C-alpha positions as YAML, in Angstrom:
chain: A
units: angstrom
residues:
- id: 1
  name: MET
  ca: [0.02, -0.03, -0.20]
- id: 2
  name: GLU
  ca: [1.41, 3.31, -0.84]
- id: 3
  name: CYS
  ca: [1.49, 6.00, 1.75]
- id: 4
  name: SER
  ca: [0.53, 8.41, -0.23]
- id: 5
  name: PRO
  ca: [-1.51, 11.81, 1.31]
- id: 6
  name: PHE
  ca: [-5.16, 10.63, -0.59]
- id: 7
  name: ILE
  ca: [-4.90, 6.96, 0.51]
- id: 8
  name: ILE
  ca: [-4.08, 8.97, 3.89]
- id: 9
  name: ALA
  ca: [-6.72, 11.02, 3.80]
- id: 10
  name: SER
  ca: [-9.13, 7.77, 2.60]
- id: 11
  name: LEU
  ca: [-8.47, 5.87, 5.51]
- id: 12
  name: PHE
  ca: [-8.86, 8.86, 8.09]
- id: 13
  name: SER
  ca: [-11.83, 9.68, 6.53]
- id: 14
  name: LEU
  ca: [-13.38, 6.32, 6.42]
- id: 15
  name: ALA
  ca: [-13.08, 5.90, 10.09]
- id: 16
  name: THR
  ca: [-14.36, 8.51, 11.09]
- id: 17
  name: ALA
  ca: [-17.68, 8.33, 8.78]
- id: 18
  name: ALA
  ca: [-17.43, 4.26, 10.20]
- id: 19
  name: ALA
  ca: [-17.16, 5.69, 13.85]
- id: 20
  name: PHE
  ca: [-19.80, 8.04, 13.68]
- id: 21
  name: ILE
  ca: [-22.11, 5.64, 12.42]
- id: 22
  name: GLN
  ca: [-21.55, 2.57, 15.16]
- id: 23
  name: ARG
  ca: [-21.79, 5.41, 17.60]
- id: 24
  name: VAL
  ca: [-24.48, 6.56, 16.81]
- id: 25
  name: CYS
  ca: [-26.46, 3.04, 15.47]
- id: 26
  name: GLY
  ca: [-24.42, 0.88, 17.91]
- id: 27
  name: PHE
  ca: [-23.17, -0.82, 15.11]
- id: 28
  name: GLY
  ca: [-22.32, -0.52, 11.26]
- id: 29
  name: PHE
  ca: [-18.10, -0.01, 11.18]
- id: 30
  name: GLY
  ca: [-17.57, -3.21, 9.29]
- id: 31
  name: ILE
  ca: [-20.68, -2.21, 6.80]
- id: 32
  name: PHE
  ca: [-20.01, 1.02, 6.10]
- id: 33
  name: ILE
  ca: [-15.60, 1.09, 5.87]
- id: 34
  name: MET
  ca: [-15.71, -2.65, 4.35]
- id: 35
  name: THR
  ca: [-17.63, -0.74, 1.18]
- id: 36
  name: MET
  ca: [-14.15, 1.37, 0.17]
- id: 37
  name: LEU
  ca: [-11.45, -0.30, 2.48]
- id: 38
  name: PRO
  ca: [-10.44, -3.54, -0.15]
- id: 39
  name: TYR
  ca: [-9.79, -0.69, -2.96]
- id: 40
  name: LEU
  ca: [-7.51, 0.59, -0.91]
- id: 41
  name: MET
  ca: [-5.38, -2.08, 0.67]
- id: 42
  name: PRO
  ca: [-3.45, -4.81, -1.10]
- id: 43
  name: SER
  ca: [-5.79, -7.87, -0.66]
- id: 44
  name: TYR
  ca: [-9.19, -8.59, 0.68]
- id: 45
  name: GLY
  ca: [-8.04, -10.42, 4.02]
- id: 46
  name: GLU
  ca: [-6.00, -7.15, 4.94]
- id: 47
  name: SER
  ca: [-8.95, -5.01, 4.45]
- id: 48
  name: THR
  ca: [-11.22, -7.26, 7.28]
- id: 49
  name: THR
  ca: [-8.17, -6.85, 9.57]
- id: 50
  name: LEU
  ca: [-7.90, -3.55, 9.25]
- id: 51
  name: SER
  ca: [-11.55, -3.06, 9.76]
- id: 52
  name: GLY
  ca: [-11.80, -5.42, 12.91]
- id: 53
  name: MET
  ca: [-8.53, -3.23, 14.69]
- id: 54
  name: LEU
  ca: [-10.33, -0.28, 14.06]
- id: 55
  name: SER
  ca: [-13.23, -1.35, 15.49]
- id: 56
  name: ALA
  ca: [-12.09, -3.07, 18.60]
- id: 57
  name: ALA
  ca: [-10.52, 0.07, 18.81]
- id: 58
  name: GLN
  ca: [-13.79, 2.35, 18.40]
- id: 59
  name: SER
  ca: [-15.23, -0.27, 21.31]
- id: 60
  name: VAL
  ca: [-12.60, 0.63, 24.09]
- id: 61
  name: PHE
  ca: [-13.92, 3.92, 23.39]
- id: 62
  name: ILE
  ca: [-17.93, 3.43, 23.97]
- id: 63
  name: LEU
  ca: [-17.08, 0.51, 26.81]
- id: 64
  name: SER
  ca: [-14.85, 3.18, 28.92]
- id: 65
  name: LYS
  ca: [-17.79, 4.21, 30.15]
- id: 66
  name: ALA
  ca: [-20.84, 1.65, 29.06]
- id: 67
  name: TYR
  ca: [-19.55, -1.40, 30.90]
- id: 68
  name: LYS
  ca: [-21.36, -1.51, 34.05]
- id: 69
  name: TYR
  ca: [-24.65, -2.05, 30.89]
- id: 70
  name: VAL
  ca: [-23.04, -6.01, 30.08]
- id: 71
  name: THR
  ca: [-25.04, -8.99, 31.46]
- id: 72
  name: TRP
  ca: [-22.91, -11.97, 30.64]
- id: 73
  name: ASN
  ca: [-25.43, -14.84, 30.77]
- id: 74
  name: ARG
  ca: [-27.25, -13.55, 27.90]
- id: 75
  name: MET
  ca: [-23.18, -12.77, 26.12]
- id: 76
  name: ILE
  ca: [-21.68, -16.23, 26.29]
- id: 77
  name: PRO
  ca: [-23.82, -18.93, 24.09]
- id: 78
  name: ILE
  ca: [-23.68, -16.43, 20.92]
- id: 79
  name: LEU
  ca: [-20.03, -15.04, 21.17]
- id: 80
  name: ILE
  ca: [-18.59, -18.89, 21.68]
- id: 81
  name: THR
  ca: [-20.99, -19.97, 18.32]
- id: 82
  name: PHE
  ca: [-18.84, -16.99, 16.82]
- id: 83
  name: LEU
  ca: [-15.63, -17.40, 17.75]
- id: 84
  name: VAL
  ca: [-15.91, -20.86, 16.50]
- id: 85
  name: VAL
  ca: [-17.65, -20.36, 13.66]
- id: 86
  name: ALA
  ca: [-15.41, -17.27, 12.51]
- id: 87
  name: TYR
  ca: [-12.08, -19.72, 13.06]
- id: 88
  name: ALA
  ca: [-13.43, -21.76, 10.97]
- id: 89
  name: SER
  ca: [-14.10, -18.91, 8.22]
- id: 90
  name: ILE
  ca: [-11.21, -17.36, 7.98]
- id: 91
  name: GLN
  ca: [-9.36, -20.29, 7.42]
- id: 92
  name: PHE
  ca: [-10.86, -20.35, 4.35]
- id: 93
  name: VAL
  ca: [-11.44, -16.60, 3.28]
- id: 94
  name: SER
  ca: [-7.10, -17.23, 3.03]
- id: 95
  name: THR
  ca: [-8.16, -19.96, -0.21]
- id: 96
  name: VAL
  ca: [-10.82, -17.92, -2.02]
- id: 97
  name: ALA
  ca: [-10.14, -15.19, -4.72]
- id: 98
  name: ASP
  ca: [-10.55, -11.75, -3.90]
- id: 99
  name: THR
  ca: [-12.69, -11.15, -6.75]
- id: 100
  name: HIS
  ca: [-15.04, -14.36, -5.48]
- id: 101
  name: LEU
  ca: [-15.18, -12.28, -1.98]
- id: 102
  name: ARG
  ca: [-16.34, -8.70, -3.66]
- id: 103
  name: LEU
  ca: [-19.04, -10.18, -5.01]
- id: 104
  name: LEU
  ca: [-20.52, -11.77, -2.06]
- id: 105
  name: LEU
  ca: [-20.07, -8.99, -0.30]
- id: 106
  name: GLY
  ca: [-22.17, -7.32, -2.79]
- id: 107
  name: ILE
  ca: [-24.98, -9.84, -2.54]
- id: 108
  name: MET
  ca: [-24.62, -9.46, 1.40]
- id: 109
  name: LEU
  ca: [-24.94, -5.77, 1.40]
- id: 110
  name: ILE
  ca: [-27.77, -6.09, -0.25]
- id: 111
  name: VAL
  ca: [-29.32, -8.57, 0.87]
- id: 112
  name: MET
  ca: [-29.01, -6.85, 4.61]
- id: 113
  name: SER
  ca: [-29.99, -3.21, 3.30]
- id: 114
  name: LEU
  ca: [-33.56, -4.55, 2.18]
- id: 115
  name: TYR
  ca: [-33.64, -6.80, 5.62]
- id: 116
  name: PHE
  ca: [-33.41, -3.67, 7.34]
- id: 117
  name: LEU
  ca: [-35.14, -1.26, 5.17]
- id: 118
  name: PHE
  ca: [-38.32, -3.35, 5.13]
- id: 119
  name: LEU
  ca: [-38.05, -6.36, 7.55]
- id: 120
  name: ASN
  ca: [-37.04, -5.27, 10.53]
- id: 121
  name: GLN
  ca: [-39.87, -4.03, 12.41]
- id: 122
  name: LYS
  ca: [-42.05, -7.04, 11.26]
- id: 123
  name: ILE
  ca: [-40.02, -9.63, 12.40]
- id: 124
  name: SER
  ca: [-40.22, -10.02, 16.16]
- id: 125
  name: ILE
  ca: [-37.89, -12.30, 18.05]
- id: 126
  name: ARG
  ca: [-37.38, -13.98, 21.58]
- id: 127
  name: PRO
  ca: [-33.80, -14.19, 22.79]
- id: 128
  name: THR
  ca: [-33.65, -18.27, 22.97]
- id: 129
  name: MET
  ca: [-30.96, -20.62, 22.94]
- id: 130
  name: PRO
  ca: [-31.24, -21.55, 19.52]
- id: 131
  name: LEU
  ca: [-31.70, -17.91, 18.28]
- id: 132
  name: GLN
  ca: [-27.97, -17.69, 19.95]
- id: 133
  name: ILE
  ca: [-27.02, -20.36, 18.13]
- id: 134
  name: SER
  ca: [-28.38, -19.33, 14.42]
- id: 135
  name: MET
  ca: [-27.11, -15.65, 15.14]
- id: 136
  name: GLY
  ca: [-23.49, -16.28, 16.35]
- id: 137
  name: SER
  ca: [-23.30, -18.77, 13.21]
- id: 138
  name: ILE
  ca: [-24.50, -16.08, 11.31]
- id: 139
  name: SER
  ca: [-22.33, -13.16, 12.65]
- id: 140
  name: GLY
  ca: [-19.18, -15.58, 12.69]
- id: 141
  name: VAL
  ca: [-19.93, -16.48, 8.50]
- id: 142
  name: MET
  ca: [-19.86, -12.69, 8.24]
- id: 143
  name: GLY
  ca: [-17.40, -11.62, 10.58]
- id: 144
  name: GLY
  ca: [-14.84, -14.09, 9.12]
- id: 145
  name: PHE
  ca: [-15.56, -13.58, 5.34]
- id: 146
  name: PHE
  ca: [-16.10, -9.65, 4.84]
- id: 147
  name: GLY
  ca: [-15.01, -8.22, 8.74]
- id: 148
  name: MET
  ca: [-18.67, -6.86, 9.14]
- id: 149
  name: GLN
  ca: [-20.33, -9.65, 12.00]
- id: 150
  name: GLY
  ca: [-22.33, -6.74, 13.13]
- id: 151
  name: PRO
  ca: [-26.29, -7.25, 11.84]
- id: 152
  name: PRO
  ca: [-27.24, -10.98, 13.13]
- id: 153
  name: ALA
  ca: [-25.91, -9.70, 16.48]
- id: 154
  name: VAL
  ca: [-27.53, -6.26, 16.88]
- id: 155
  name: LEU
  ca: [-31.05, -8.57, 16.24]
- id: 156
  name: TYR
  ca: [-30.03, -10.86, 19.51]
- id: 157
  name: PHE
  ca: [-29.03, -7.80, 21.89]
- id: 158
  name: LEU
  ca: [-31.74, -5.90, 20.37]
- id: 159
  name: ALA
  ca: [-34.63, -8.45, 21.63]
- id: 160
  name: SER
  ca: [-32.53, -9.50, 24.38]
- id: 161
  name: GLU
  ca: [-31.61, -6.05, 26.06]
- id: 162
  name: LYS
  ca: [-34.34, -3.84, 28.17]
- id: 163
  name: ASP
  ca: [-33.07, -0.73, 26.78]
- id: 164
  name: LYS
  ca: [-30.61, 1.20, 24.47]
- id: 165
  name: GLU
  ca: [-27.64, 1.86, 27.44]
- id: 166
  name: HIS
  ca: [-28.13, -2.03, 28.15]
- id: 167
  name: TYR
  ca: [-28.36, -2.52, 23.76]
- id: 168
  name: LEU
  ca: [-25.09, -0.97, 23.18]
- id: 169
  name: ALA
  ca: [-22.56, -1.84, 26.18]
- id: 170
  name: MET
  ca: [-23.81, -5.75, 25.19]
- id: 171
  name: ALA
  ca: [-22.52, -4.94, 21.23]
- id: 172
  name: GLN
  ca: [-19.56, -3.30, 21.91]
- id: 173
  name: ILE
  ca: [-18.34, -6.29, 24.21]
- id: 174
  name: TYR
  ca: [-19.09, -8.41, 21.58]
- id: 175
  name: PHE
  ca: [-17.82, -6.61, 19.07]
- id: 176
  name: PHE
  ca: [-14.84, -6.32, 20.73]
- id: 177
  name: ILE
  ca: [-13.70, -9.69, 21.89]
- id: 178
  name: GLY
  ca: [-15.22, -11.10, 18.46]
- id: 179
  name: ASN
  ca: [-12.49, -8.66, 16.79]
- id: 180
  name: VAL
  ca: [-9.44, -9.32, 19.07]
- id: 181
  name: ALA
  ca: [-9.95, -12.67, 18.85]
- id: 182
  name: MET
  ca: [-10.57, -12.51, 14.34]
- id: 183
  name: THR
  ca: [-7.50, -10.27, 14.30]
- id: 184
  name: LEU
  ca: [-5.40, -13.06, 16.19]
- id: 185
  name: PHE
  ca: [-6.42, -16.34, 13.53]
- id: 186
  name: ARG
  ca: [-5.95, -13.42, 10.57]
- id: 187
  name: ALA
  ca: [-2.42, -13.16, 12.22]
- id: 188
  name: GLN
  ca: [-1.95, -16.64, 12.05]
- id: 189
  name: ASN
  ca: [-2.80, -16.48, 8.14]
- id: 190
  name: GLY
  ca: [-0.13, -13.81, 7.98]
- id: 191
  name: LEU
  ca: [-2.86, -11.25, 7.10]
- id: 192
  name: PHE
  ca: [-1.31, -8.78, 10.21]
- id: 193
  name: THR
  ca: [0.92, -7.27, 7.65]
- id: 194
  name: GLN
  ca: [2.78, -3.55, 7.65]
- id: 195
  name: GLU
  ca: [0.35, -2.05, 5.29]
- id: 196
  name: VAL
  ca: [-2.18, -2.98, 8.02]
- id: 197
  name: ARG
  ca: [-0.06, -2.00, 10.84]
- id: 198
  name: MET
  ca: [0.11, 1.60, 9.05]
- id: 199
  name: GLY
  ca: [-3.46, 1.88, 8.23]
- id: 200
  name: TRP
  ca: [-4.44, 1.07, 11.90]
- id: 201
  name: LEU
  ca: [-2.38, 4.29, 12.95]
- id: 202
  name: TYR
  ca: [-3.73, 6.57, 9.96]
- id: 203
  name: GLY
  ca: [-6.90, 5.45, 11.26]
- id: 204
  name: ILE
  ca: [-7.36, 5.72, 14.78]
- id: 205
  name: ALA
  ca: [-7.24, 9.53, 14.88]
- id: 206
  name: GLY
  ca: [-10.55, 8.96, 12.16]
- id: 207
  name: VAL
  ca: [-11.86, 6.37, 14.58]
- id: 208
  name: ALA
  ca: [-11.68, 8.78, 17.91]
- id: 209
  name: VAL
  ca: [-12.94, 11.91, 16.05]
- id: 210
  name: GLY
  ca: [-15.73, 9.91, 14.88]
- id: 211
  name: THR
  ca: [-16.95, 7.87, 18.32]
- id: 212
  name: TYR
  ca: [-16.60, 11.65, 19.71]
- id: 213
  name: LEU
  ca: [-19.13, 13.62, 16.84]
- id: 214
  name: GLY
  ca: [-21.40, 10.31, 17.42]
- id: 215
  name: LYS
  ca: [-22.31, 10.83, 21.02]
- id: 216
  name: LEU
  ca: [-22.73, 14.41, 20.39]
- id: 217
  name: VAL
  ca: [-25.85, 13.60, 18.23]
- id: 218
  name: PHE
  ca: [-26.64, 10.16, 19.52]
- id: 219
  name: GLU
  ca: [-29.76, 11.61, 21.64]
- id: 220
  name: ARG
  ca: [-30.33, 14.57, 19.06]
- id: 221
  name: ILE
  ca: [-30.75, 12.99, 15.83]
- id: 222
  name: SER
  ca: [-33.30, 10.40, 14.66]
- id: 223
  name: THR
  ca: [-31.15, 7.29, 14.78]
- id: 224
  name: GLU
  ca: [-34.14, 5.59, 12.46]
- id: 225
  name: THR
  ca: [-33.21, 8.54, 9.56]
- id: 226
  name: LEU
  ca: [-29.66, 7.29, 9.90]
- id: 227
  name: ARG
  ca: [-29.76, 3.99, 9.74]
- id: 228
  name: LYS
  ca: [-31.97, 4.22, 6.19]
- id: 229
  name: ILE
  ca: [-29.41, 6.33, 4.61]
- id: 230
  name: VAL
  ca: [-26.65, 4.05, 5.86]
- id: 231
  name: TYR
  ca: [-28.81, 1.19, 4.38]
- id: 232
  name: ILE
  ca: [-29.47, 2.70, 1.19]
- id: 233
  name: TYR
  ca: [-25.86, 3.71, 0.48]
- id: 234
  name: MET
  ca: [-25.03, -0.23, 1.39]
- id: 235
  name: ALA
  ca: [-27.04, -1.39, -1.03]
- id: 236
  name: ILE
  ca: [-25.57, 1.07, -3.91]
- id: 237
  name: SER
  ca: [-22.38, -0.29, -2.78]
- id: 238
  name: GLY
  ca: [-23.76, -3.80, -2.86]
- id: 239
  name: VAL
  ca: [-24.14, -3.09, -6.82]
- id: 240
  name: VAL
  ca: [-20.95, -1.05, -7.06]
- id: 241
  name: ALA
  ca: [-19.05, -4.52, -5.55]
- id: 242
  name: ILE
  ca: [-20.56, -6.62, -7.99]
- id: 243
  name: LEU
  ca: [-20.02, -4.93, -10.77]
- id: 244
  name: MET
  ca: [-16.29, -3.72, -10.75]
...
């Protein structure tokens, strides 16, 4: 990866926007940043590694004040399932061509955007053990392949938590542990490269800025409006990923 001013500015801007979205919505860092990051990094695997490292850093920022809301008995089953499936998925990623992964990413972005736009408010789910295992498995596949394990886990936490403070804390501790584990898994596959480390240094300032701005507007704008903008962007990005 060439350390040009354009690359540095792009990483900072993407990290800022992704962190802002996640701070306001509770998720979306990987979904947003992975629409463009694969075009800036040398490989898709390095993109997912960088995305996970930046997301983990943001979770630390948020959890410094939200950790008291974490309830572990509703976390362990989905977290363990996620870690097992994510490990297997990451081993598979290293054997698949980047073009195939971008195609899968495009399809997943379109499907997720359509789901959240049109069906999310119409489906009611209960936080049962089978649901935790199912959501953990789907989250593991999406995290291992695309660096965006958030949507399935978010559905579970929205169903199981009583208020937005508990939801935010549960989602962030899940993302933090998951992203740290996936970074270690990816490092075993040679994806923790010099380019990733440099990208993290360029992006971490953006994470701090985006987290701060997201906190300021958390209670001042309609989250639903912001989510719809993000999902529409997701769909457009999915089409672009398929056509590229």
